[in-house]
N, C-alpha and C positions, 0 to 999 in steps of 0.2 A: 504494500500500500505506499509507503514513505517513497519508494522509488518511482511510482507512477506518479505520486505529486511531486517530485522533483524534477519529472521529464516534464509534465504539463506546465510546472514554472520555467521551465528552462525554453520550452516553446512560446509562452506567452512573453518572456523575455525579448526573443529572438525576433518574434511579430512586432514590439514596440520598436525595438532597434531599426527595423525595416523602414517603418510607418516613420520613425524620425528622419531615417536617412533620405526617404520618399521627400518629406517637406522639406527638407533644405535643399534638395535637388531642386523642388519646385519653386522656392522663393529665389535663390541665387538665378535660375532661367529667367524668370521674370526682371530680375534686375539688369540680367545680360541684356533682355530686348529693350527695357528701357534706356539703358546706355547709347547702345545701338541707335536709337531713334533719337537720343538729344544729338547725335553729330550731325543729321541730316536736316538742313535749312526746310522748315514747314512741318515736320514730323514731330510729334509733341510725347514727352516722354509719360506725362500724367495720360494720356489717352490709353499708352498699354496698360498704364495701372490701372484704369476705369475697365476694361475690357476684360483684363485678369481676374478681376477680384479683388485686388486688394486695395483700391483705393481709398473708401474710407479708414479703414485698417491704417495706413501710411498716415493718413492726415489726421488722424488723432492720435498718432505716435509721436507724429513729430510736434502738434500743438499741446501736447505734456510736457514739454520743456518750458519750464517756469522756476519762479522763485519758490513755489512750494515745497518743491522737489528736496529744499536743505530741510524744513522741517521732517518731510517722510524719513531724511538721510538721520536725523537727529533720534528720531522715535523708532524706527524700525530697523535701518541701518541699509547698507548697499543694496543687499538683494532687494530689498522691497523698491528701491529707487528704479533697478534694472527691470524688474517687473513690472511696475507702472509706467515705463516708459517703452515695454514691448521692446526691449533692449535687443532680444536675440534676432529678433525679426527684423530690426532697423540694418543689424550689424552684419547679417545675411545678403540684404538687399543691397546695401553701399558695398559690400564687397560684389556684388555680380554685378553693378553698374561701374564699377571701374573698371572690371573685365570686357565689360561691353564696349564701353569709352574709348579705351586703348584696341579693341579690334575693331570698332567703328573705323576711327581716325587713321587704321593703314588700309583697311579692306573697304569698307561702305564707300569712303572718300573715294578710292579708286572707281568704284563702280558706278558711282557720281558723274566720273569723265569718261570711262569707256562704254558701259550702258546706261546713260541718262534716261533714256523715255522709257524703257519697261521699269525701271525703279520707280520711277514717278509714277508710272501706272498702276504698279503695284500697290504703294502707299495711297493714291486716289481710291481704289477700290476699298481699302482697309479702312479711309476715314469714311466714306459713304456708308460702310456696313456698320461703323460705329456711332454713327448718328443715329441710326436705324434702331441701334442698340439701346443709347441712352434713352430717346424717346420709349422704348418698352418699358422703362425703369419709372417711368412718370405713369402715376395710377388716375389724377383727377387732370385733365384739362380744363382749364379756364382763360378768361381774357388776360389775367393777368401771367399766365404760364407764358401766351401766346408774344406778351409784351414782351416779357422776360429774353424767350428766345430770340426775339428781333433785334434786342438791344443788344446780346451778345455779338449775334450775325454781325452787327453795323460797327461794332467795337472792335470785334478781331478784323474784319476788311479795313477799317482805317490804318489800324496798327500793320498790316502787313502790306499796304500800300503807300507806306511813308517813303518819302525818298531817304535814303540812308546819309547819315552825317559823317563828318569826318571823325575818324576814331584818335586816340591818344594814349601813349604808354605812361602817362602820370598813374601813379599809384592810387590815387584819390579815384581817378575814374574809372581804372579796373576795377578797383572796388564797389563800386556805384552800380559798371555792369554785370558784376558778379549777382548783385541784388536783384536786379530786374531780369538776367536771362533765367534765372533759377525759378521762374513763375511758371516756366514751361512744364517744371516736376508736377505743382499744383493745376495747373490749370488745362485742361486736353485742349487742344485745338491752337493752343499757343506755341509755338515753338522757341526754345532758347537760341538755339543755332541761328533761326532768323531773326532773331531779336538781337544779339551779335551783328549779325549784317547790317542791320538798321543802323544800330550805335557804332558800326565802323569797326568794330571790334575781331570781326569772325577769324579773317586771316589770320592777324595777329595772335589770338588765343591760341586757334589750331596749330600755327606753324610753332608757337614755344612749345607746345606739348609735343608736337613732332620731334623738335629740335631737343628738348631736354632728356625725351625718351631713349634718343639715338645717341645724344652725348649729355649727360648730365653735367650744371654747370650754376653756381650761385646765383647769377642775375635771371636766368629762367626760372629758377625754384623760387626767387623772392615774387617774381610777377604770378606764376601761376598760386602762391601762397597767398598773396592777397585777394586775387581772383576767388580763391575757394573759400578765403573769409566773408567776400561781399554774399557768396553762394549761400554762406551757411547764415549771415545775418538775415538774406533777404528770407531764406526758407522759414527759420523759427516767429517770424513777423509774420507773412502773409499765411502761412499754413493755419494760424491762431483765426485769422478773418473768414477765411473759407470753413474751418469747422465749426465756428459758430454758427454761419448761415447755413451748413448742410444739417445741424442739428435742429433750427428753427424755421428752416424756410425750405425745407431738402426740394420739393416739386420744384419750385420756382430757381434753385441753385442748379438742378440737373438741365432744366429748360436754359439757362443762360452758357451752361457747358457746351449744351449740342449748338447752341448759337456762335460759340466760340470756333466749335469745330466746321460748322459750314462754312463760318465767314471768311476763314480762312483758307479754304480749299482751293483757292484759286491759284495759290501758291505751289502746288503739286499738280497741277494739270501736265500731262506727261510733253506737250508740245508748246514750246514757250521760244518765241523768238528775243535775242538780247536788244535790249534798247538801249542800254547805259554799261559801259564795262569799264572797271578799274583796271587799270593800267599798271602791271606791278613792275615794270622797268623804271617806268617816270613817276609812279606815286600818285597818277592824276585818274579822274573819272575822265572818261572820253565819249561822244554821241557819234563820232565824226570816223567811223569805219564800214568796209565792206563785207557782210556776212559771208559772200559768195567765195571770199578768199581765205577765212579762217576756217581752219579745222579743230576737233575736238585737243590735239594735242598744244594747240595754242591756248586754249581755255587752262590747262593744265597746268602749263607753264608759264605763261605770259600774262593771262588776264583772269580776272574774276566778274561773273556777271553781277551787277549791282541791281539792274530793272529789267525787265524782260515783259512782253506782252503777247498774251494767248492768242493761238492760232489754229486753226482747223489742220490736220495731217499735211493736206495739198498744199499748205501755205508755209510748212516747216522749213527753215532752210537747211537742215540736212535730211539723211534717212529717217522717216516717220514710224518703220519698225512696226506697221500697225497691226499686223497680227499677232507677234510678239507682245504688244502692249495690250491688247485684249485678253489674251491667257493670264498675263500679269495683273492686271487688274482682276479676272477673276477669282487667280488664286489669292490675293489681298483683302476679297471681298468673304472668301470662304475661310481664310484665315481668320478672321473674327469669328466666327461661328465656334472653330476649334478650340479659340483663345477664352472665349465665353464660356465653354462648358467645362474647361479646364480650370476656370477660374470661379464656378459655381461651388466645389468643393472649397477653396480658399477664405471666400467670400463668409461660410458660415463659420468660420474659425474667428480668434480674438479679433 
């Protein structure tokens, strides 16, 4: 009898360990996909968090950082603080995001140059499906909900249609850009990478990150550290606002988030002709160029697209790859169904 009980206990412990490993892998995987999304201008890590079922858990965990934790620490100790913050979840997610950002920096950014149309088409389909997914979470539609949706769409469109300003490597500006860019982690539909483009900082931040990973040095570390501190400050402050609205006005908040997604979707339309280019050699923006003479190698080495115009495939300046784009968009659409199904189990946890 004792032997049978020991075997049963061993089986239960094995099952628990397997479940723990699966849970860790799931959170790491979600973090990786969020990190990769943050690298792509026009795509939000917050969108990935939402459709994979961890959005509210993420917002609540981050918004839990407050001076009250000092009291908790004094009364109950460090373990209580860690549990209150959902620390294990945040640590695993952050680690996954770091991996995703590194992967995205060297791979996804390359795909954006070599296969831009199918990549954009994939995320276009993903965002369309995400908007539908968010709408399904809204149980009661009324005029307030539709107003919130329209307001979110208008704000997102205006933000993503802004003409980029000149960037700066001043540390105070780097800190400020970190605070603004991290909003993408909190607001589905608002891309942190695109906000960096608007602020004139995308090339500097991504270039510095690539340089530091290839050849670590003090100057790059300082700039990246200041940017990270800005991200941390923005994250801690902005999540409290979103968490409050989610708790008290959930339906309206969901409508605003859906509006953000649909309002920014024009930035990931697969076929966009550049209208303003940033010349990496001169450091100046230019409108005077001949698209027919430019190749994707030029965009990788010499230019960065600052503004572009959505066009139909037949008006596109390069090979439109229509068939491949259609398949990619369908894949992106159905990937949301898969992600949302995987997210149902995660959303039922803490």
